[in-house]
C-alpha positions as CSV (number, residue, x, y, z in Angstrom):
1,M,0.4,-0.2,-0.4
2,P,1.5,3.1,-1.1
3,I,2.4,6.3,0.8
4,D,-0.6,9.1,1.5
5,T,0.7,12.0,-0.4
6,R,-2.8,13.7,-0.5
7,P,-2.2,17.1,0.9
8,K,-3.1,17.6,4.9
9,S,-5.7,19.8,6.0
10,P,-4.5,23.2,6.9
11,T,-5.4,23.6,10.8
12,P,-8.6,25.3,10.7
13,S,-8.8,29.3,11.7
14,G,-11.9,29.4,14.1
15,A,-15.5,30.8,12.7
16,G,-15.1,34.7,13.0
17,A,-17.3,35.2,15.8
18,D,-17.1,38.4,17.2
19,A,-15.4,37.3,20.1
20,A,-12.1,36.4,17.8
21,D,-11.9,32.7,18.9
22,T,-9.2,31.3,17.5
23,A,-8.7,28.1,16.7
24,V,-5.7,27.6,18.5
25,P,-6.4,26.2,22.1
26,A,-4.9,28.9,24.4
27,A,-2.4,27.9,26.7
28,S,-4.6,28.8,29.9
29,G,-3.0,28.9,33.2
30,G,0.2,30.8,32.0
31,S,1.9,32.9,34.8
32,D,3.8,35.6,32.7
33,F,4.0,38.9,33.9
34,I,1.1,40.3,31.2
35,R,-1.4,37.7,31.9
36,Q,-0.7,38.6,35.5
37,I,-1.6,42.4,34.5
38,I,-4.8,41.0,32.8
39,A,-5.7,39.4,35.8
40,A,-5.6,41.8,38.1
41,D,-7.6,44.4,35.7
42,L,-10.2,42.3,36.0
43,A,-10.3,41.4,39.9
44,G,-10.2,45.0,40.3
45,D,-13.4,45.4,38.1
46,V,-15.0,43.2,40.1
47,A,-13.7,44.2,43.2
48,A,-15.1,47.7,42.4
49,G,-18.1,46.9,41.7
50,R,-17.5,48.0,37.6
51,P,-18.9,45.1,35.1
52,R,-15.9,43.1,34.2
53,R,-14.5,44.1,31.2
54,T,-13.6,42.2,27.6
55,I,-10.3,42.0,27.2
56,V,-9.0,43.5,23.4
57,T,-5.4,43.0,22.6
58,R,-4.3,44.1,19.0
59,F,-1.7,42.3,16.5
60,P,-0.4,45.5,14.5
61,P,2.3,45.0,11.9
62,E,3.5,47.5,9.5
63,P,2.9,46.4,5.5
64,N,6.4,47.0,4.6
65,G,8.0,43.7,4.5
66,Y,6.8,40.3,5.6
67,L,6.8,38.8,9.1
68,H,9.2,37.1,10.3
69,I,9.1,34.9,13.5
70,G,10.0,37.4,15.9
71,H,6.3,38.4,15.5
72,A,5.0,35.3,15.5
73,K,6.2,35.7,19.4
74,A,3.5,38.4,19.6
75,I,0.9,37.5,17.5
76,C,0.8,34.0,19.8
77,L,1.1,36.5,22.9
78,N,-1.8,39.0,21.7
79,F,-4.6,36.7,20.4
80,T,-3.8,33.6,23.6
81,V,-4.5,36.3,26.1
82,A,-7.4,37.5,24.8
83,A,-8.6,33.7,23.9
84,E,-8.3,32.9,27.2
85,N,-9.9,36.4,28.8
86,G,-13.0,35.6,26.7
87,G,-11.8,38.7,24.8
88,R,-11.2,39.3,21.1
89,C,-7.6,40.3,19.0
90,H,-7.5,42.9,16.1
91,L,-5.6,42.2,13.2
92,R,-4.7,45.9,12.1
93,M,-2.2,47.3,9.3
94,D,-0.4,50.5,10.8
95,D,-0.3,51.3,7.1
96,T,0.9,55.2,7.8
97,N,4.2,55.6,5.4
98,P,2.5,55.1,1.8
99,S,6.4,55.1,0.5
100,K,7.6,51.5,2.0
101,E,4.3,49.9,1.7
102,D,2.1,47.3,-0.1
103,V,-0.6,45.3,-1.0
104,E,2.0,42.4,-0.9
105,Y,2.3,42.9,2.8
106,V,-1.0,43.4,3.9
107,D,-1.5,40.0,1.7
108,S,1.2,38.0,2.7
109,I,0.6,39.3,6.8
110,T,-2.5,38.0,6.7
111,A,-1.9,34.7,5.6
112,D,0.8,34.3,7.3
113,V,-1.3,35.2,10.9
114,R,-4.4,32.6,9.5
115,W,-1.4,29.9,8.5
116,L,-0.4,29.8,12.7
117,G,-3.5,29.1,13.0
118,F,-5.4,32.4,14.2
119,D,-8.2,34.8,13.2
120,W,-9.3,38.0,14.2
121,G,-13.4,37.3,12.7
122,P,-14.6,40.7,11.4
123,H,-12.0,42.7,13.4
124,F,-9.4,43.5,10.4
125,Y,-8.7,47.3,10.6
126,H,-6.1,49.7,8.7
127,A,-5.0,52.5,10.3
128,A,-5.8,54.6,7.0
129,D,-8.9,53.8,7.8
130,Y,-9.0,56.3,10.6
131,F,-6.7,58.9,8.9
132,E,-9.9,61.4,8.8
133,R,-11.0,60.8,13.0
134,L,-6.9,61.0,13.1
135,Y,-6.6,64.8,11.4
136,L,-9.5,65.7,13.9
137,F,-8.0,64.8,17.1
138,A,-4.2,66.6,15.4
139,E,-6.9,69.8,15.0
140,E,-8.0,69.7,18.7
141,L,-4.2,69.4,19.5
142,I,-3.6,72.2,18.2
143,C,-6.7,74.2,19.0
144,K,-5.9,73.4,22.5
145,G,-2.5,74.8,22.1
146,N,-1.0,71.3,22.5
147,A,0.8,71.2,18.7
148,F,2.5,73.3,16.1
149,V,3.2,73.6,12.5
150,C,7.1,73.7,12.3
151,D,8.9,74.8,9.3
152,L,12.8,73.0,10.7
153,N,14.0,70.7,8.3
154,A,15.0,66.8,9.6
155,E,19.0,67.8,10.1
156,Q,17.8,71.0,11.5
157,M,15.2,69.4,14.2
158,R,18.0,66.7,14.8
159,E,20.0,69.7,15.6
160,Y,17.6,71.5,18.1
161,R,16.8,68.5,19.9
162,G,19.4,68.6,22.2
163,T,21.4,64.9,23.5
164,L,21.2,62.1,26.4
165,T,22.6,64.9,28.2
166,E,21.9,68.2,26.9
167,P,18.2,69.8,26.4
168,G,16.9,71.2,23.3
169,R,16.0,74.2,22.2
170,H,12.5,75.7,21.0
171,S,11.9,75.7,17.1
172,P,11.3,79.0,16.3
173,W,8.2,78.6,15.2
174,R,6.8,76.8,18.3
175,E,4.7,80.6,19.5
176,R,2.7,80.0,16.4
177,S,-0.3,81.5,17.1
178,T,-3.5,78.9,17.6
179,D,-5.7,80.5,14.2
180,E,-1.7,80.6,12.0
181,N,-1.6,76.6,13.1
182,L,-5.0,75.5,12.0
183,D,-4.6,77.8,8.7
184,L,-1.3,76.6,7.9
185,F,-2.0,72.2,8.8
186,R,-4.7,72.9,6.8
187,R,-2.9,74.2,3.9
188,M,-0.3,71.0,4.2
189,R,-3.4,68.6,3.7
190,A,-4.4,70.8,0.9
191,G,-1.1,69.5,-0.9
192,E,0.3,73.0,-1.2
193,F,3.6,72.6,0.6
194,A,6.3,69.8,-0.8
195,G,7.1,67.2,0.9
196,G,9.5,67.5,4.1
197,A,8.8,71.4,3.6
198,R,6.5,71.2,7.1
199,T,5.8,69.1,10.3
200,L,3.2,68.9,12.7
201,R,5.1,68.7,16.4
202,A,3.2,67.9,19.4
203,R,4.3,71.0,22.4
204,I,5.4,69.2,25.3
205,D,9.1,70.0,26.6
206,M,12.3,70.5,24.6
207,A,14.4,69.5,28.1
208,A,12.3,66.4,28.8
209,P,15.2,63.8,29.9
210,N,13.3,61.1,27.6
211,I,14.0,62.4,24.5
212,A,10.8,60.8,22.6
213,M,8.9,63.9,24.7
214,R,10.4,66.8,22.6
215,D,8.5,67.8,20.7
216,P,7.8,65.1,18.8
217,V,6.6,65.5,14.7
218,I,3.0,63.6,14.7
219,Y,2.3,64.8,11.3
220,R,4.7,65.3,8.1
221,I,4.3,65.3,4.5
222,Q,4.4,63.1,1.5
223,H,3.0,63.0,-2.1
224,S,2.3,59.4,-2.4
225,S,-0.1,57.5,-3.3
226,H,-1.3,55.5,-0.5
227,H,-2.3,51.6,-1.2
228,R,-5.5,51.8,0.2
229,S,-6.1,55.4,-0.2
230,G,-4.9,56.6,-3.1
231,D,-4.2,59.7,-3.5
232,K,-6.7,61.5,-1.2
233,W,-4.2,61.7,1.6
234,C,-0.7,63.6,1.7
235,I,0.1,64.5,5.0
236,Y,0.5,61.3,7.0
237,P,0.3,60.8,10.8
238,M,3.4,59.0,12.4
239,Y,3.6,55.8,14.3
240,D,3.5,57.0,17.7
241,F,0.5,59.6,17.1
242,A,-2.0,57.3,15.1
243,H,-1.2,53.9,16.9
244,C,-2.4,54.7,20.2
245,L,-5.7,56.7,19.1
246,S,-6.6,53.8,16.9
247,D,-6.1,51.9,19.5
248,A,-8.9,54.2,21.4
249,I,-10.6,54.1,18.2
250,E,-11.2,49.9,18.2
251,G,-11.4,50.0,21.6
252,V,-8.0,48.0,23.1
253,T,-7.8,47.4,26.7
254,H,-4.3,46.2,26.6
255,S,-1.7,47.4,24.4
256,L,1.6,45.0,24.1
257,C,4.3,45.8,22.9
258,T,8.1,45.5,22.4
259,L,10.6,47.0,24.5
260,E,12.2,49.2,21.9
261,F,8.5,51.1,22.8
262,V,9.4,51.8,26.1
263,P,10.2,55.3,25.8
264,N,7.9,55.9,23.9
265,R,5.1,54.9,26.2
266,A,5.0,58.3,27.7
267,L,3.8,60.0,24.2
268,Y,1.2,57.1,24.0
269,D,-0.1,58.4,27.1
270,W,0.3,62.2,26.4
271,V,-1.4,62.0,23.3
272,L,-4.9,60.0,24.9
273,D,-4.0,62.4,27.5
274,H,-4.7,65.4,25.7
275,V,-7.6,64.4,23.6
276,D,-10.5,64.2,23.8
277,L,-11.7,59.6,24.3
278,S,-15.2,60.5,25.5
279,A,-16.9,58.8,22.9
280,H,-14.4,56.1,23.4
281,S,-15.5,52.8,25.5
282,S,-12.7,52.4,27.3
283,R,-8.8,54.3,27.6
284,P,-5.5,52.0,26.4
285,R,-2.9,51.2,27.7
286,Q,0.7,50.4,27.1
287,F,2.7,47.3,28.1
288,E,6.4,46.0,26.9
289,F,7.7,42.4,26.6
290,A,11.1,41.2,25.6
291,R,11.1,41.1,22.1
292,L,12.3,37.4,20.2
293,N,16.8,37.3,18.9
294,L,16.9,34.1,17.9
295,T,21.1,33.1,17.1
296,Y,21.7,33.1,13.9
297,T,19.7,34.9,12.5
298,V,18.0,38.6,12.4
299,M,14.4,40.6,13.1
300,S,15.7,43.2,11.7
301,K,13.1,44.1,8.9
302,R,15.5,46.4,7.4
303,T,18.0,43.6,7.3
304,L,16.1,41.8,6.2
305,R,14.5,43.9,3.5
306,L,18.7,44.4,2.1
307,L,18.8,40.7,1.7
308,V,16.1,40.1,-0.6
309,E,16.9,43.1,-2.5
310,E,20.8,42.5,-2.6
311,G,20.2,38.5,-3.6
312,H,21.7,37.1,-0.7
313,V,18.8,35.2,-0.6
314,R,16.0,33.8,-3.3
315,G,13.3,36.4,-1.7
316,W,11.0,36.7,1.2
317,D,10.2,32.9,1.4
318,D,13.6,32.0,1.4
319,P,13.4,28.7,3.5
320,R,17.3,30.3,5.3
321,M,14.8,33.5,6.1
322,P,13.4,33.6,9.5
323,T,10.5,35.2,7.9
324,I,7.4,33.1,8.4
325,S,6.3,32.1,5.0
326,G,10.5,31.0,4.4
327,M,9.3,29.2,7.6
328,R,6.9,27.7,6.2
329,R,8.6,27.1,2.9
330,R,10.9,25.3,4.8
331,G,8.3,22.5,6.3
332,Y,7.6,24.2,9.6
333,T,4.6,23.2,11.1
334,P,2.3,26.0,12.5
335,A,1.8,23.7,16.1
336,S,5.9,23.5,16.4
337,I,6.6,27.5,16.0
338,R,3.3,27.9,18.4
339,A,5.2,26.1,20.9
340,F,8.1,27.1,20.4
341,C,6.4,30.9,20.9
342,E,5.3,29.4,24.4
343,G,8.2,27.3,25.7
344,I,9.9,30.3,25.5
345,G,8.2,32.8,27.6
346,I,7.0,36.3,28.0
347,A,9.9,37.6,29.5
348,R,10.9,41.5,30.7
349,S,14.5,41.7,29.4
350,D,15.9,40.6,26.5
351,N,18.0,37.4,25.9
352,L,19.4,35.6,23.5
353,V,17.7,32.5,22.4
354,Q,19.1,29.3,20.6
355,F,18.0,28.5,17.2
356,A,18.2,24.6,18.7
357,Q,15.4,25.8,20.4
358,L,12.8,26.2,17.3
359,E,14.6,22.4,15.2
360,F,13.8,21.1,18.5
361,C,10.0,21.8,18.7
362,V,9.7,21.2,15.0
363,R,11.1,17.4,15.0
364,D,9.1,17.5,18.2
365,D,6.2,17.9,16.3
366,L,6.7,16.4,12.9
367,N,8.3,13.1,14.5
368,R,5.1,12.3,15.5
369,H,2.8,12.4,12.4
370,T,5.2,12.9,9.4
371,P,5.5,9.5,7.3
372,R,8.5,7.9,6.9
373,V,10.0,7.1,3.9
374,M,13.7,6.4,1.8
375,G,16.0,8.6,0.1
376,V,19.9,8.4,-0.7
377,L,21.9,11.8,-0.6
378,R,24.8,10.9,-2.3
379,P,24.0,7.7,-3.8
380,L,26.9,4.9,-4.0
381,K,25.3,1.8,-6.6
382,M,25.6,-1.9,-4.9
383,V,25.2,-5.2,-6.9
384,I,23.8,-8.0,-5.0
385,E,25.5,-10.7,-7.0
386,N,23.5,-14.0,-6.0
387,Y,20.1,-11.8,-6.0
388,P,18.3,-13.1,-9.2
389,D,18.9,-10.5,-12.2
390,G,15.5,-8.8,-13.3
391,R,13.3,-9.8,-10.4
392,V,11.7,-7.2,-8.4
393,E,9.8,-8.5,-4.6
394,Y,8.1,-5.7,-2.8
395,L,8.7,-5.3,0.9
396,D,6.9,-3.8,4.2
397,A,8.0,-0.7,5.5
398,V,6.7,1.2,8.0
399,N,4.9,4.8,7.4
400,N,5.4,5.8,11.0
401,P,6.5,3.6,14.0
402,E,5.3,6.4,16.0
403,D,2.0,6.2,14.8
404,P,0.7,2.3,14.0
405,S,-2.4,4.2,12.3
406,A,-0.4,5.1,9.6
407,G,0.3,2.1,8.4
408,T,3.0,0.5,5.8
409,R,3.4,0.7,2.6
410,K,5.6,-1.0,-0.3
411,V,9.1,-0.9,-1.2
412,P,10.3,-2.7,-4.1
413,F,13.6,-4.4,-3.7
414,S,16.0,-5.7,-6.5
415,R,19.6,-6.5,-7.4
416,E,20.6,-2.8,-8.0
417,L,20.3,-0.9,-5.2
418,Y,22.2,2.4,-4.2
419,I,22.7,3.0,0.0
420,E,24.4,6.3,1.2
421,R,28.0,6.8,0.2
422,E,29.2,7.7,3.5
423,D,27.9,4.2,4.6
424,F,30.6,2.4,2.8
425,Q,34.4,2.8,3.7
426,E,36.8,0.8,1.9
427,D,39.6,1.1,5.1
428,P,37.3,1.7,8.1
429,P,38.1,3.3,11.4
430,K,37.7,1.2,14.5
431,K,34.7,3.0,15.3
432,F,32.8,2.8,12.1
433,F,30.1,0.1,12.4
434,R,28.6,0.1,8.7
435,L,29.4,-1.4,5.8
436,A,32.9,-2.7,4.9
437,P,34.9,-5.6,2.7
438,G,33.9,-8.4,4.5
439,R,31.8,-7.0,6.6
440,E,28.1,-8.0,7.0
441,V,25.0,-5.1,8.0
442,R,20.9,-5.0,7.8
443,L,19.4,-3.6,4.6
444,R,16.2,-1.8,5.8
445,Y,13.3,-3.5,5.8
446,G,15.3,-6.5,3.9
447,Y,18.5,-8.5,4.2
448,F,21.2,-9.1,5.6
449,I,24.5,-8.4,3.3
450,T,28.2,-8.7,2.5
451,C,30.3,-6.2,0.7
452,T,32.2,-8.6,-1.4
453,G,34.4,-6.4,-3.2
454,V,34.8,-2.7,-4.9
455,V,34.8,-1.8,-8.4
456,K,36.7,2.3,-9.2
457,N,37.2,4.0,-12.1
458,E,40.9,5.5,-13.8
459,A,41.3,7.9,-11.1
460,G,40.9,4.7,-8.0
461,D,37.6,6.6,-6.9
462,I,34.7,4.0,-5.8
463,T,31.8,3.6,-7.7
464,E,30.2,0.3,-7.1
465,L,30.2,-2.4,-4.5
466,R,29.9,-5.6,-4.9
467,C,27.5,-7.7,-2.3
468,T,25.6,-10.8,-1.8
469,Y,23.0,-11.5,0.8
470,D,21.5,-14.1,2.7
471,P,18.0,-15.6,1.7
472,A,17.2,-16.8,4.9
473,T,17.6,-13.4,6.7
474,T,14.2,-11.7,4.8
475,G,12.7,-9.1,7.0
476,G,15.6,-8.2,8.4
477,N,16.1,-11.0,10.9
478,A,18.8,-13.9,11.1
479,P,16.8,-17.1,11.7
480,D,20.4,-18.3,13.4
481,G,20.5,-15.2,15.8
482,R,23.7,-13.9,14.2
483,K,23.6,-10.2,15.2
484,V,24.9,-7.2,13.0
485,K,25.7,-3.8,14.1
486,A,24.1,-1.7,11.7
487,T,21.0,-0.8,9.3
488,L,21.2,0.8,6.4
489,H,18.7,2.9,4.3
490,W,18.2,2.2,0.4
491,V,16.5,2.9,-2.8
492,A,16.2,0.1,-5.9
493,A,17.9,1.8,-8.5
494,A,15.3,1.3,-11.3
495,H,12.7,2.4,-9.5
496,A,14.4,5.2,-8.3
497,L,12.9,8.6,-8.4
498,P,15.9,11.7,-9.0
499,A,15.6,14.9,-6.9
500,E,17.1,18.1,-6.2
501,V,17.5,18.1,-2.7
502,R,18.2,21.5,-1.0
503,L,20.3,21.8,2.1
504,Y,19.7,24.6,4.5
505,N,22.6,25.2,7.4
506,Q,21.9,29.0,9.3
507,L,21.8,32.0,7.4
508,F,25.0,33.7,9.6
509,T,27.8,32.3,11.3
510,R,28.0,34.4,14.0
511,E,25.9,33.1,17.1
512,N,24.9,36.8,17.5
513,P,25.5,38.8,13.6
514,A,23.8,42.0,14.9
515,R,27.0,42.7,17.0
516,V,29.1,43.8,14.1
517,E,32.5,44.5,14.7
518,E,34.3,47.5,13.9
519,G,34.9,47.8,10.1
520,A,32.4,45.1,9.2
521,T,29.1,44.9,7.8
522,I,26.1,42.1,9.1
523,F,26.8,40.9,5.3
524,D,30.7,39.6,6.2
525,Y,29.1,36.8,8.6
526,L,26.8,35.6,6.0
527,N,27.3,31.5,5.7
528,P,28.7,30.4,2.6
529,T,28.0,27.2,3.0
530,S,23.6,28.1,4.7
531,L,22.5,26.3,1.3
532,E,24.0,23.4,-0.4
533,L,21.7,22.1,-3.6
534,N,22.1,18.4,-4.0
535,T,21.0,17.1,-7.5
536,E,22.1,13.6,-7.3
537,A,19.8,12.7,-4.9
538,R,17.6,9.2,-5.1
539,L,14.1,8.5,-3.4
540,E,12.0,5.3,-3.2
541,E,8.9,5.8,-6.1
542,S,6.5,6.3,-3.5
543,L,6.8,9.9,-3.4
544,T,5.8,10.4,-7.2
545,S,2.9,12.4,-6.4
546,A,4.1,14.5,-3.6
547,A,2.7,17.0,-3.6
548,P,4.5,21.1,-2.3
549,G,4.3,21.6,1.2
550,Q,4.5,17.8,2.4
551,T,7.0,16.6,4.9
552,F,8.5,13.1,4.7
553,Q,11.2,11.5,7.0
554,F,13.8,10.7,5.2
555,E,14.7,7.7,7.5
556,R,18.0,8.7,9.2
557,M,18.3,11.7,7.1
558,G,16.1,14.0,8.2
559,Y,13.2,16.1,7.8
560,F,12.3,17.2,4.0
561,T,9.6,18.8,2.8
562,V,8.4,19.6,-0.7
563,D,9.4,22.8,-2.2
564,P,6.9,24.8,-4.5
565,D,9.3,24.5,-7.3
566,S,8.6,20.5,-7.7
567,R,6.8,19.3,-11.0
568,T,5.7,15.8,-11.7
569,G,9.3,14.4,-12.7
570,A,10.8,17.0,-11.1
571,L,10.9,16.4,-7.8
572,V,12.9,19.3,-4.9
573,F,13.0,19.0,-1.6
574,N,13.7,21.4,1.3
575,R,15.8,20.1,3.8
576,T,13.3,21.4,7.1
577,A,15.6,19.9,10.3
578,T,18.0,17.1,10.8
579,L,16.8,14.1,13.0
580,K,19.8,16.3,15.3
581,D,21.3,19.0,16.2
582,E,23.9,18.6,13.4
583,W,24.8,22.7,13.0
584,A,25.8,22.8,16.3
585,N,28.4,20.0,15.8
586,V,29.6,21.8,13.3
587,L,30.3,24.9,14.8
588,K,31.8,22.6,17.6
589,R,34.1,21.0,15.5
590,G,35.1,24.3,13.7
591,A,35.9,25.7,17.5
592,E,37.9,22.9,18.3
593,G,39.8,23.7,15.3
């Protein structure tokens, strides 16, 4: 019976109810500080006799690139804490910078969140949908004397800002009248001024210790067409202004951000304190948690964009990238990524998580449900001289020893086979237990064989092995009870499928490539062997109809996923993960010299 190679059903993404249910069971009972804060807020409602609030979180990506594994941590946190408390999580595109954003990124973001197993129901929003309301909030600040139109350019503004130890200086235009500021701001909206000619700034405190509070820009002129609003606007709100007000408009209760937004929290609160929110149901609060930093990769969207644009990788979904789409193409599963995010937890301070921890979660999930097959990556031909020429028999092979319900399949066995080249040594060292001249080993699901000779080319390279088999050892067991020390995987030569196999290692050679030494760039740490193209692989014939996205364990070799480039008769596989942390061993050997 052949392996079932039909595509597996995707993780369901929920019914889209107003409660924004997630298809993923909530990891209830967590004790991290975010959950403790939410629990305390709900307990406070009860203690004060107030109605229990509906917990509303949000995931607000900027559509200027593809999501990465760091975003996956934020996605899991926001959706699960809302679900645990019977609330909802919104998906909102922070599309306030049209020069860097594109509908391609919007589509990729929604696809990635759904693939991870989460659903936002009807709560899908765009900051662009609030532009008119945000504009009116800005006019309100002007009318209250809390914002002014400034003519300083970007370079001058940096000069006026001051330093961490020195206060900034007031803009020469800080004391414009309310009427003049309103007139100029409306003319900015009307398109009278060139990009960068004027900005709208909050009037706060140029001597504030927190530089983010030194009269920050809240609107700028940008004559760029917006992917959603077209050419309706030529002024756009800054993130710090739009984000907190978008939260308030949507009724977000807990705005969860990563630690780099700690200095911005003061501005978040200042904006909300200085506009009229009486028409909105709640005042959101911002809380920060540690972002995910993963060894041998980077989480900077700017750097990831450069990797793509400069051709260091094959695209945003290159399996070497830490993007969710890259991991999906490589064969990582939603369950494994969710398990990883849950396992690393939510912390208050940054740390560096080992990539091996992510790969462990991937292996752990794949081991339970992935079909086993046999594939030879670097084939060495073997001729079993006492096996009848032209005979083919079909042997029973187990599809998954972890799942008895997966059943068995038939694999062809014949006189000529391929084994892995590294499974043979002509002059083996003491602890090499695989095939060698005169040595007997077991063929997986098959017979005991003994190597009787080798065939070499003119250069002295081994091109073929000569062997004999013991017909009494069918099924891999000897009736006389003798034992062998090794079992080899193999494929029948006449039935083998040729395939291209893409072998991936870490993208960078340094554990923390973001720490760039003086005189170097992060691209100096790119791993030149992050991709090895293997075009000599031979796979068992049950993979003939394997479809893109399906993952298999090549016995003894690792987990491999069919790439979208694969076609009937031209199979392409990505190595999803080795069976153990091979990369760590490579680095260890390198360190030892």
